[in-house]
Structures are given as structure tokens and as C-alpha cells.
HTML snippet that shows the backbone in 3Dmol.js (N, CA, C, O; Angstrom):
<script src="https://3Dmol.org/build/3Dmol-min.js"></script>
<div id="view" style="width:600px;height:400px;position:relative"></div>
<script>
const pdb = `
ATOM      1  N   UNK A   1      13.490 -12.473   6.731  1.00  0.00           N
ATOM      2  CA  UNK A   1      13.154 -11.079   6.913  1.00  0.00           C
ATOM      3  C   UNK A   1      12.170 -10.611   5.836  1.00  0.00           C
ATOM      4  O   UNK A   1      11.265  -9.821   6.109  1.00  0.00           O
ATOM      5  N   UNK A   2      12.357 -11.105   4.616  1.00  0.00           N
ATOM      6  CA  UNK A   2      11.429 -10.728   3.551  1.00  0.00           C
ATOM      7  C   UNK A   2      10.009 -11.162   3.872  1.00  0.00           C
ATOM      8  O   UNK A   2       9.056 -10.404   3.689  1.00  0.00           O
ATOM      9  N   UNK A   3       9.883 -12.376   4.348  1.00  0.00           N
ATOM     10  CA  UNK A   3       8.555 -12.897   4.662  1.00  0.00           C
ATOM     11  C   UNK A   3       7.912 -12.106   5.797  1.00  0.00           C
ATOM     12  O   UNK A   3       6.717 -11.813   5.745  1.00  0.00           O
ATOM     13  N   UNK A   4       8.684 -11.761   6.815  1.00  0.00           N
ATOM     14  CA  UNK A   4       8.157 -10.954   7.918  1.00  0.00           C
ATOM     15  C   UNK A   4       7.747  -9.570   7.415  1.00  0.00           C
ATOM     16  O   UNK A   4       6.713  -9.043   7.824  1.00  0.00           O
ATOM     17  N   UNK A   5       8.548  -8.985   6.537  1.00  0.00           N
ATOM     18  CA  UNK A   5       8.213  -7.684   5.956  1.00  0.00           C
ATOM     19  C   UNK A   5       6.957  -7.736   5.114  1.00  0.00           C
ATOM     20  O   UNK A   5       6.130  -6.827   5.165  1.00  0.00           O
ATOM     21  N   UNK A   6       6.814  -8.793   4.342  1.00  0.00           N
ATOM     22  CA  UNK A   6       5.619  -8.959   3.513  1.00  0.00           C
ATOM     23  C   UNK A   6       4.384  -9.072   4.394  1.00  0.00           C
ATOM     24  O   UNK A   6       3.368  -8.433   4.122  1.00  0.00           O
ATOM     25  N   UNK A   7       4.462  -9.868   5.430  1.00  0.00           N
ATOM     26  CA  UNK A   7       3.321 -10.042   6.334  1.00  0.00           C
ATOM     27  C   UNK A   7       2.949  -8.725   6.989  1.00  0.00           C
ATOM     28  O   UNK A   7       1.771  -8.377   7.066  1.00  0.00           O
ATOM     29  N   UNK A   8       3.953  -7.985   7.465  1.00  0.00           N
ATOM     30  CA  UNK A   8       3.691  -6.688   8.098  1.00  0.00           C
ATOM     31  C   UNK A   8       3.054  -5.712   7.111  1.00  0.00           C
ATOM     32  O   UNK A   8       2.062  -5.059   7.436  1.00  0.00           O
ATOM     33  N   UNK A   9       3.619  -5.611   5.909  1.00  0.00           N
ATOM     34  CA  UNK A   9       3.101  -4.652   4.923  1.00  0.00           C
ATOM     35  C   UNK A   9       1.703  -5.020   4.441  1.00  0.00           C
ATOM     36  O   UNK A   9       0.867  -4.140   4.236  1.00  0.00           O
ATOM     37  N   UNK A  10       1.444  -6.300   4.260  1.00  0.00           N
ATOM     38  CA  UNK A  10       0.098  -6.727   3.849  1.00  0.00           C
ATOM     39  C   UNK A  10      -0.907  -6.406   4.961  1.00  0.00           C
ATOM     40  O   UNK A  10      -2.025  -5.972   4.684  1.00  0.00           O
ATOM     41  N   UNK A  11      -0.513  -6.617   6.198  1.00  0.00           N
ATOM     42  CA  UNK A  11      -1.397  -6.304   7.323  1.00  0.00           C
ATOM     43  C   UNK A  11      -1.706  -4.813   7.379  1.00  0.00           C
ATOM     44  O   UNK A  11      -2.863  -4.423   7.540  1.00  0.00           O
ATOM     45  N   UNK A  12      -0.684  -3.983   7.248  1.00  0.00           N
ATOM     46  CA  UNK A  12      -0.885  -2.537   7.308  1.00  0.00           C
ATOM     47  C   UNK A  12      -1.667  -2.040   6.091  1.00  0.00           C
ATOM     48  O   UNK A  12      -2.488  -1.132   6.215  1.00  0.00           O
ATOM     49  N   UNK A  13      -1.420  -2.625   4.922  1.00  0.00           N
ATOM     50  CA  UNK A  13      -2.176  -2.254   3.728  1.00  0.00           C
ATOM     51  C   UNK A  13      -3.649  -2.613   3.897  1.00  0.00           C
ATOM     52  O   UNK A  13      -4.525  -1.854   3.482  1.00  0.00           O
ATOM     53  N   UNK A  14      -3.924  -3.759   4.499  1.00  0.00           N
ATOM     54  CA  UNK A  14      -5.311  -4.145   4.769  1.00  0.00           C
ATOM     55  C   UNK A  14      -5.984  -3.168   5.709  1.00  0.00           C
ATOM     56  O   UNK A  14      -7.150  -2.818   5.528  1.00  0.00           O
ATOM     57  N   UNK A  15      -5.242  -2.728   6.718  1.00  0.00           N
ATOM     58  CA  UNK A  15      -5.772  -1.733   7.649  1.00  0.00           C
ATOM     59  C   UNK A  15      -6.070  -0.425   6.922  1.00  0.00           C
ATOM     60  O   UNK A  15      -7.131   0.164   7.127  1.00  0.00           O
ATOM     61  N   UNK A  16      -5.157   0.034   6.082  1.00  0.00           N
ATOM     62  CA  UNK A  16      -5.375   1.281   5.340  1.00  0.00           C
ATOM     63  C   UNK A  16      -6.537   1.157   4.360  1.00  0.00           C
ATOM     64  O   UNK A  16      -7.212   2.144   4.067  1.00  0.00           O
ATOM     65  N   UNK A  17      -6.770  -0.047   3.856  1.00  0.00           N
ATOM     66  CA  UNK A  17      -7.855  -0.242   2.900  1.00  0.00           C
ATOM     67  C   UNK A  17      -9.219  -0.068   3.552  1.00  0.00           C
ATOM     68  O   UNK A  17     -10.112   0.546   2.967  1.00  0.00           O
ATOM     69  N   UNK A  18      -9.389  -0.603   4.761  1.00  0.00           N
ATOM     70  CA  UNK A  18     -10.711  -0.580   5.405  1.00  0.00           C
ATOM     71  C   UNK A  18     -10.876   0.530   6.432  1.00  0.00           C
ATOM     72  O   UNK A  18     -11.959   0.691   6.996  1.00  0.00           O
ATOM     73  N   UNK A  19      -9.833   1.289   6.681  1.00  0.00           N
ATOM     74  CA  UNK A  19      -9.897   2.382   7.647  1.00  0.00           C
ATOM     75  C   UNK A  19     -10.971   3.393   7.250  1.00  0.00           C
ATOM     76  O   UNK A  19     -11.330   3.494   6.076  1.00  0.00           O
ATOM     77  N   UNK A  20     -11.480   4.140   8.227  1.00  0.00           N
ATOM     78  CA  UNK A  20     -12.552   5.121   7.999  1.00  0.00           C
ATOM     79  C   UNK A  20     -12.209   6.085   6.862  1.00  0.00           C
ATOM     80  O   UNK A  20     -13.054   6.349   6.007  1.00  0.00           O
ATOM     81  N   UNK A  21     -11.002   6.605   6.840  1.00  0.00           N
ATOM     82  CA  UNK A  21     -10.553   7.506   5.777  1.00  0.00           C
ATOM     83  C   UNK A  21      -9.515   6.820   4.895  1.00  0.00           C
ATOM     84  O   UNK A  21      -8.499   7.417   4.542  1.00  0.00           O
ATOM     85  N   UNK A  22      -9.772   5.581   4.547  1.00  0.00           N
ATOM     86  CA  UNK A  22      -8.809   4.807   3.775  1.00  0.00           C
ATOM     87  C   UNK A  22      -9.163   4.696   2.309  1.00  0.00           C
ATOM     88  O   UNK A  22      -9.909   5.512   1.767  1.00  0.00           O
ATOM     89  N   UNK A  23      -8.623   3.685   1.684  1.00  0.00           N
ATOM     90  CA  UNK A  23      -8.768   3.477   0.245  1.00  0.00           C
ATOM     91  C   UNK A  23     -10.220   3.220  -0.132  1.00  0.00           C
ATOM     92  O   UNK A  23     -10.704   3.746  -1.135  1.00  0.00           O
ATOM     93  N   UNK A  24     -10.904   2.431   0.648  1.00  0.00           N
ATOM     94  CA  UNK A  24     -12.301   2.119   0.347  1.00  0.00           C
ATOM     95  C   UNK A  24     -13.160   3.384   0.394  1.00  0.00           C
ATOM     96  O   UNK A  24     -14.027   3.568  -0.460  1.00  0.00           O
ATOM     97  N   UNK A  25     -12.936   4.247   1.365  1.00  0.00           N
ATOM     98  CA  UNK A  25     -13.671   5.512   1.453  1.00  0.00           C
ATOM     99  C   UNK A  25     -13.345   6.401   0.263  1.00  0.00           C
ATOM    100  O   UNK A  25     -14.235   7.049  -0.288  1.00  0.00           O
ATOM    101  N   UNK A  26     -12.074   6.442  -0.143  1.00  0.00           N
ATOM    102  CA  UNK A  26     -11.671   7.239  -1.299  1.00  0.00           C
ATOM    103  C   UNK A  26     -12.379   6.753  -2.560  1.00  0.00           C
ATOM    104  O   UNK A  26     -12.851   7.562  -3.359  1.00  0.00           O
ATOM    105  N   UNK A  27     -12.455   5.444  -2.738  1.00  0.00           N
ATOM    106  CA  UNK A  27     -13.047   4.885  -3.947  1.00  0.00           C
ATOM    107  C   UNK A  27     -14.571   5.029  -3.981  1.00  0.00           C
ATOM    108  O   UNK A  27     -15.146   5.230  -5.050  1.00  0.00           O
ATOM    109  N   UNK A  28     -15.225   4.929  -2.829  1.00  0.00           N
ATOM    110  CA  UNK A  28     -16.688   4.940  -2.824  1.00  0.00           C
ATOM    111  C   UNK A  28     -17.268   6.305  -2.474  1.00  0.00           C
ATOM    112  O   UNK A  28     -18.061   6.850  -3.243  1.00  0.00           O
ATOM    113  N   UNK A  29     -16.893   6.859  -1.345  1.00  0.00           N
ATOM    114  CA  UNK A  29     -17.485   8.112  -0.881  1.00  0.00           C
ATOM    115  C   UNK A  29     -16.982   9.333  -1.637  1.00  0.00           C
ATOM    116  O   UNK A  29     -17.717  10.304  -1.812  1.00  0.00           O
ATOM    117  N   UNK A  30     -15.731   9.286  -2.085  1.00  0.00           N
ATOM    118  CA  UNK A  30     -15.134  10.458  -2.727  1.00  0.00           C
ATOM    119  C   UNK A  30     -14.948  10.252  -4.223  1.00  0.00           C
ATOM    120  O   UNK A  30     -14.244  11.018  -4.881  1.00  0.00           O
ATOM    121  N   UNK A  31     -15.579   9.221  -4.752  1.00  0.00           N
ATOM    122  CA  UNK A  31     -15.623   8.918  -6.178  1.00  0.00           C
ATOM    123  C   UNK A  31     -14.239   8.922  -6.842  1.00  0.00           C
ATOM    124  O   UNK A  31     -14.061   9.465  -7.932  1.00  0.00           O
ATOM    125  N   UNK A  32     -13.269   8.308  -6.164  1.00  0.00           N
ATOM    126  CA  UNK A  32     -11.897   8.158  -6.663  1.00  0.00           C
ATOM    127  C   UNK A  32     -11.322   9.498  -7.119  1.00  0.00           C
ATOM    128  O   UNK A  32     -10.779   9.625  -8.216  1.00  0.00           O
ATOM    129  N   UNK A  33     -11.457  10.478  -6.252  1.00  0.00           N
ATOM    130  CA  UNK A  33     -10.928  11.824  -6.511  1.00  0.00           C
ATOM    131  C   UNK A  33      -9.444  11.766  -6.864  1.00  0.00           C
ATOM    132  O   UNK A  33      -8.712  10.912  -6.363  1.00  0.00           O
ATOM    133  N   UNK A  34      -9.010  12.671  -7.722  1.00  0.00           N
ATOM    134  CA  UNK A  34      -7.619  12.711  -8.152  1.00  0.00           C
ATOM    135  C   UNK A  34      -6.691  12.833  -6.942  1.00  0.00           C
ATOM    136  O   UNK A  34      -6.887  13.697  -6.086  1.00  0.00           O
ATOM    137  N   UNK A  35      -5.692  11.972  -6.878  1.00  0.00           N
ATOM    138  CA  UNK A  35      -4.764  11.935  -5.738  1.00  0.00           C
ATOM    139  C   UNK A  35      -3.520  12.781  -5.955  1.00  0.00           C
ATOM    140  O   UNK A  35      -2.776  13.037  -5.008  1.00  0.00           O
ATOM    141  N   UNK A  36      -3.285  13.211  -7.167  1.00  0.00           N
ATOM    142  CA  UNK A  36      -2.027  13.889  -7.475  1.00  0.00           C
ATOM    143  C   UNK A  36      -2.217  15.336  -7.924  1.00  0.00           C
ATOM    144  O   UNK A  36      -1.388  15.869  -8.661  1.00  0.00           O
ATOM    145  N   UNK A  37      -3.292  15.969  -7.490  1.00  0.00           N
ATOM    146  CA  UNK A  37      -3.511  17.372  -7.848  1.00  0.00           C
ATOM    147  C   UNK A  37      -2.362  18.225  -7.331  1.00  0.00           C
ATOM    148  O   UNK A  37      -1.808  19.043  -8.065  1.00  0.00           O
ATOM    149  N   UNK A  38      -2.009  18.031  -6.067  1.00  0.00           N
ATOM    150  CA  UNK A  38      -0.880  18.730  -5.468  1.00  0.00           C
ATOM    151  C   UNK A  38      -0.106  17.729  -4.627  1.00  0.00           C
ATOM    152  O   UNK A  38      -0.595  16.640  -4.326  1.00  0.00           O
ATOM    153  N   UNK A  39       1.080  18.103  -4.261  1.00  0.00           N
ATOM    154  CA  UNK A  39       1.864  17.220  -3.394  1.00  0.00           C
ATOM    155  C   UNK A  39       1.460  17.382  -1.931  1.00  0.00           C
ATOM    156  O   UNK A  39       1.930  16.641  -1.068  1.00  0.00           O
ATOM    157  N   UNK A  40       0.604  18.334  -1.660  1.00  0.00           N
ATOM    158  CA  UNK A  40       0.142  18.587  -0.303  1.00  0.00           C
ATOM    159  C   UNK A  40      -1.140  17.784  -0.068  1.00  0.00           C
ATOM    160  O   UNK A  40      -2.148  18.016  -0.736  1.00  0.00           O
ATOM    161  N   UNK A  41      -1.106  16.861   0.858  1.00  0.00           N
ATOM    162  CA  UNK A  41      -2.273  16.037   1.159  1.00  0.00           C
ATOM    163  C   UNK A  41      -3.167  16.786   2.141  1.00  0.00           C
ATOM    164  O   UNK A  41      -2.898  16.809   3.343  1.00  0.00           O
ATOM    165  N   UNK A  42      -4.219  17.390   1.628  1.00  0.00           N
ATOM    166  CA  UNK A  42      -5.103  18.186   2.474  1.00  0.00           C
ATOM    167  C   UNK A  42      -6.229  17.364   3.075  1.00  0.00           C
ATOM    168  O   UNK A  42      -6.894  17.811   4.010  1.00  0.00           O
ATOM    169  N   UNK A  43      -6.445  16.187   2.556  1.00  0.00           N
ATOM    170  CA  UNK A  43      -7.522  15.331   3.046  1.00  0.00           C
ATOM    171  C   UNK A  43      -6.933  13.994   3.475  1.00  0.00           C
ATOM    172  O   UNK A  43      -6.036  13.478   2.808  1.00  0.00           O
ATOM    173  N   UNK A  44      -7.419  13.422   4.578  1.00  0.00           N
ATOM    174  CA  UNK A  44      -6.793  12.195   5.104  1.00  0.00           C
ATOM    175  C   UNK A  44      -6.852  11.011   4.151  1.00  0.00           C
ATOM    176  O   UNK A  44      -5.926  10.200   4.142  1.00  0.00           O
ATOM    177  N   UNK A  45      -7.890  10.881   3.358  1.00  0.00           N
ATOM    178  CA  UNK A  45      -7.984   9.722   2.472  1.00  0.00           C
ATOM    179  C   UNK A  45      -6.949   9.806   1.353  1.00  0.00           C
ATOM    180  O   UNK A  45      -6.561   8.777   0.798  1.00  0.00           O
ATOM    181  N   UNK A  46      -6.495  11.010   1.014  1.00  0.00           N
ATOM    182  CA  UNK A  46      -5.450  11.140  -0.001  1.00  0.00           C
ATOM    183  C   UNK A  46      -4.143  10.541   0.525  1.00  0.00           C
ATOM    184  O   UNK A  46      -3.507   9.742  -0.163  1.00  0.00           O
ATOM    185  N   UNK A  47      -3.751  10.917   1.716  1.00  0.00           N
ATOM    186  CA  UNK A  47      -2.502  10.404   2.295  1.00  0.00           C
ATOM    187  C   UNK A  47      -2.568   8.896   2.505  1.00  0.00           C
ATOM    188  O   UNK A  47      -1.607   8.188   2.206  1.00  0.00           O
ATOM    189  N   UNK A  48      -3.690   8.398   3.014  1.00  0.00           N
ATOM    190  CA  UNK A  48      -3.826   6.959   3.256  1.00  0.00           C
ATOM    191  C   UNK A  48      -3.800   6.165   1.954  1.00  0.00           C
ATOM    192  O   UNK A  48      -3.222   5.080   1.906  1.00  0.00           O
ATOM    193  N   UNK A  49      -4.416   6.689   0.905  1.00  0.00           N
ATOM    194  CA  UNK A  49      -4.434   5.987  -0.376  1.00  0.00           C
ATOM    195  C   UNK A  49      -3.056   5.999  -1.014  1.00  0.00           C
ATOM    196  O   UNK A  49      -2.634   5.002  -1.600  1.00  0.00           O
ATOM    197  N   UNK A  50      -2.354   7.115  -0.906  1.00  0.00           N
ATOM    198  CA  UNK A  50      -0.984   7.163  -1.428  1.00  0.00           C
ATOM    199  C   UNK A  50      -0.080   6.192  -0.677  1.00  0.00           C
ATOM    200  O   UNK A  50       0.745   5.510  -1.285  1.00  0.00           O
ATOM    201  N   UNK A  51      -0.235   6.131   0.630  1.00  0.00           N
ATOM    202  CA  UNK A  51       0.577   5.208   1.425  1.00  0.00           C
ATOM    203  C   UNK A  51       0.251   3.764   1.058  1.00  0.00           C
ATOM    204  O   UNK A  51       1.147   2.921   1.009  1.00  0.00           O
ATOM    205  N   UNK A  52      -1.021   3.473   0.801  1.00  0.00           N
ATOM    206  CA  UNK A  52      -1.432   2.135   0.374  1.00  0.00           C
ATOM    207  C   UNK A  52      -0.733   1.763  -0.931  1.00  0.00           C
ATOM    208  O   UNK A  52      -0.242   0.644  -1.075  1.00  0.00           O
ATOM    209  N   UNK A  53      -0.688   2.687  -1.871  1.00  0.00           N
ATOM    210  CA  UNK A  53      -0.008   2.438  -3.140  1.00  0.00           C
ATOM    211  C   UNK A  53       1.479   2.174  -2.942  1.00  0.00           C
ATOM    212  O   UNK A  53       2.054   1.299  -3.588  1.00  0.00           O
ATOM    213  N   UNK A  54       2.092   2.931  -2.052  1.00  0.00           N
ATOM    214  CA  UNK A  54       3.504   2.710  -1.750  1.00  0.00           C
ATOM    215  C   UNK A  54       3.739   1.349  -1.124  1.00  0.00           C
ATOM    216  O   UNK A  54       4.729   0.681  -1.425  1.00  0.00           O
ATOM    217  N   UNK A  55       2.835   0.940  -0.260  1.00  0.00           N
ATOM    218  CA  UNK A  55       2.960  -0.383   0.363  1.00  0.00           C
ATOM    219  C   UNK A  55       2.836  -1.494  -0.678  1.00  0.00           C
ATOM    220  O   UNK A  55       3.529  -2.508  -0.588  1.00  0.00           O
ATOM    221  N   UNK A  56       1.961  -1.310  -1.659  1.00  0.00           N
ATOM    222  CA  UNK A  56       1.837  -2.319  -2.717  1.00  0.00           C
ATOM    223  C   UNK A  56       3.147  -2.448  -3.491  1.00  0.00           C
ATOM    224  O   UNK A  56       3.555  -3.555  -3.842  1.00  0.00           O
ATOM    225  N   UNK A  57       3.807  -1.320  -3.758  1.00  0.00           N
ATOM    226  CA  UNK A  57       5.098  -1.357  -4.446  1.00  0.00           C
ATOM    227  C   UNK A  57       6.130  -2.095  -3.595  1.00  0.00           C
ATOM    228  O   UNK A  57       6.867  -2.940  -4.104  1.00  0.00           O
ATOM    229  N   UNK A  58       6.182  -1.779  -2.307  1.00  0.00           N
ATOM    230  CA  UNK A  58       7.138  -2.432  -1.407  1.00  0.00           C
ATOM    231  C   UNK A  58       6.865  -3.928  -1.330  1.00  0.00           C
ATOM    232  O   UNK A  58       7.802  -4.726  -1.332  1.00  0.00           O
ATOM    233  N   UNK A  59       5.606  -4.315  -1.262  1.00  0.00           N
ATOM    234  CA  UNK A  59       5.246  -5.732  -1.204  1.00  0.00           C
ATOM    235  C   UNK A  59       5.722  -6.448  -2.460  1.00  0.00           C
ATOM    236  O   UNK A  59       6.282  -7.541  -2.374  1.00  0.00           O
ATOM    237  N   UNK A  60       5.507  -5.845  -3.626  1.00  0.00           N
ATOM    238  CA  UNK A  60       5.950  -6.459  -4.884  1.00  0.00           C
ATOM    239  C   UNK A  60       7.471  -6.606  -4.924  1.00  0.00           C
ATOM    240  O   UNK A  60       7.983  -7.628  -5.381  1.00  0.00           O
ATOM    241  N   UNK A  61       8.188  -5.598  -4.453  1.00  0.00           N
ATOM    242  CA  UNK A  61       9.657  -5.671  -4.427  1.00  0.00           C
ATOM    243  C   UNK A  61      10.123  -6.778  -3.486  1.00  0.00           C
ATOM    244  O   UNK A  61      11.034  -7.536  -3.819  1.00  0.00           O
ATOM    245  N   UNK A  62       9.501  -6.873  -2.314  1.00  0.00           N
ATOM    246  CA  UNK A  62       9.912  -7.922  -1.365  1.00  0.00           C
ATOM    247  C   UNK A  62       9.577  -9.311  -1.889  1.00  0.00           C
ATOM    248  O   UNK A  62      10.339 -10.252  -1.668  1.00  0.00           O
ATOM    249  N   UNK A  63       8.455  -9.455  -2.577  1.00  0.00           N
ATOM    250  CA  UNK A  63       8.124 -10.755  -3.186  1.00  0.00           C
ATOM    251  C   UNK A  63       9.155 -11.101  -4.249  1.00  0.00           C
ATOM    252  O   UNK A  63       9.611 -12.241  -4.329  1.00  0.00           O
ATOM    253  N   UNK A  64       9.526 -10.116  -5.069  1.00  0.00           N
ATOM    254  CA  UNK A  64      10.550 -10.347  -6.085  1.00  0.00           C
ATOM    255  C   UNK A  64      11.881 -10.720  -5.460  1.00  0.00           C
ATOM    256  O   UNK A  64      12.567 -11.618  -5.948  1.00  0.00           O
ATOM    257  N   UNK A  65      12.252 -10.045  -4.392  1.00  0.00           N
ATOM    258  CA  UNK A  65      13.499 -10.351  -3.696  1.00  0.00           C
ATOM    259  C   UNK A  65      13.455 -11.751  -3.098  1.00  0.00           C
ATOM    260  O   UNK A  65      14.429 -12.499  -3.189  1.00  0.00           O
ATOM    261  N   UNK A  66      12.335 -12.105  -2.491  1.00  0.00           N
ATOM    262  CA  UNK A  66      12.182 -13.446  -1.917  1.00  0.00           C
ATOM    263  C   UNK A  66      12.301 -14.507  -3.002  1.00  0.00           C
ATOM    264  O   UNK A  66      12.914 -15.550  -2.777  1.00  0.00           O
ATOM    265  N   UNK A  67      11.729 -14.260  -4.163  1.00  0.00           N
ATOM    266  CA  UNK A  67      11.774 -15.190  -5.281  1.00  0.00           C
ATOM    267  C   UNK A  67      13.216 -15.365  -5.773  1.00  0.00           C
ATOM    268  O   UNK A  67      13.653 -16.488  -6.023  1.00  0.00           O
ATOM    269  N   UNK A  68      13.946 -14.269  -5.911  1.00  0.00           N
ATOM    270  CA  UNK A  68      15.336 -14.333  -6.365  1.00  0.00           C
ATOM    271  C   UNK A  68      16.196 -15.083  -5.354  1.00  0.00           C
ATOM    272  O   UNK A  68      17.000 -15.933  -5.736  1.00  0.00           O
ATOM    273  N   UNK A  69      16.038 -14.782  -4.088  1.00  0.00           N
ATOM    274  CA  UNK A  69      16.836 -15.429  -3.040  1.00  0.00           C
ATOM    275  C   UNK A  69      16.553 -16.932  -3.013  1.00  0.00           C
ATOM    276  O   UNK A  69      17.478 -17.739  -2.916  1.00  0.00           O
ATOM    277  N   UNK A  70      15.315 -17.293  -3.097  1.00  0.00           N
ATOM    278  CA  UNK A  70      14.967 -18.739  -3.065  1.00  0.00           C
ATOM    279  C   UNK A  70      15.470 -19.455  -4.305  1.00  0.00           C
ATOM    280  O   UNK A  70      15.838 -20.628  -4.242  1.00  0.00           O
ATOM    281  N   UNK A  71      15.486 -18.764  -5.419  1.00  0.00           N
ATOM    282  CA  UNK A  71      15.977 -19.381  -6.656  1.00  0.00           C
ATOM    283  C   UNK A  71      17.482 -19.637  -6.585  1.00  0.00           C
ATOM    284  O   UNK A  71      17.973 -20.643  -7.097  1.00  0.00           O
ATOM    285  N   UNK A  72      18.207 -18.717  -5.944  1.00  0.00           N
ATOM    286  CA  UNK A  72      19.658 -18.888  -5.816  1.00  0.00           C
ATOM    287  C   UNK A  72      20.012 -20.017  -4.851  1.00  0.00           C
ATOM    288  O   UNK A  72      21.043 -20.671  -5.011  1.00  0.00           O
ATOM    289  N   UNK A  73      19.163 -20.247  -3.854  1.00  0.00           N
ATOM    290  CA  UNK A  73      19.443 -21.261  -2.843  1.00  0.00           C
ATOM    291  C   UNK A  73      19.268 -22.660  -3.432  1.00  0.00           C
ATOM    292  O   UNK A  73      20.027 -23.566  -3.087  1.00  0.00           O
ATOM    293  N   UNK A  74      18.295 -22.852  -4.306  1.00  0.00           N
ATOM    294  CA  UNK A  74      18.048 -24.200  -4.845  1.00  0.00           C
ATOM    295  C   UNK A  74      18.877 -24.548  -6.021  1.00  0.00           C
ATOM    296  O   UNK A  74      18.757 -25.650  -6.557  1.00  0.00           O
TER     297      UNK A  74
END
`;
const viewer = $3Dmol.createViewer("view");
viewer.addModel(pdb, "pdb");
viewer.setStyle({}, {cartoon: {color: "spectrum"}});
viewer.zoomTo();
viewer.render();
</script>
């Protein structure tokens, strides 16, 4: 399940990265505008970039969990 979750999250993170209003647009077109001015996401690239960051955290946690589980099995 961890591996399936990692694959899904990496795929969705890749989509958010290259999407029209995604991370790449935030970094290049909007000059890495501050994402935490308010908790209200008024622009689409803010929400997509925040979601991308959350996915990176989830991916790291699932990799850590997969590593721990595999270590216990061997």
C-alpha cells in the first residue's frame, strides 16, 4: 500500500508541478510570490503550490514508513 501511495502521490505532484497554474508557473511567472500571506488562497497557483508541498511531506512520510516496515521484515 505504501508503494502504491507513493506512486500515486508522485504522479499527482508531477501534475501539479507542470499544470498551467502550478508550481512552475508560481516560480517563474509570479516570481515565487509569498504563499502564506493569508490562509485564504485567492489565486490558483497558491493553492496548487501549497498542495504540492503537502504531497512532498506525505511522500517523505510514506517512504519513511516503507523503510521501517522493510527493515522489520528482514
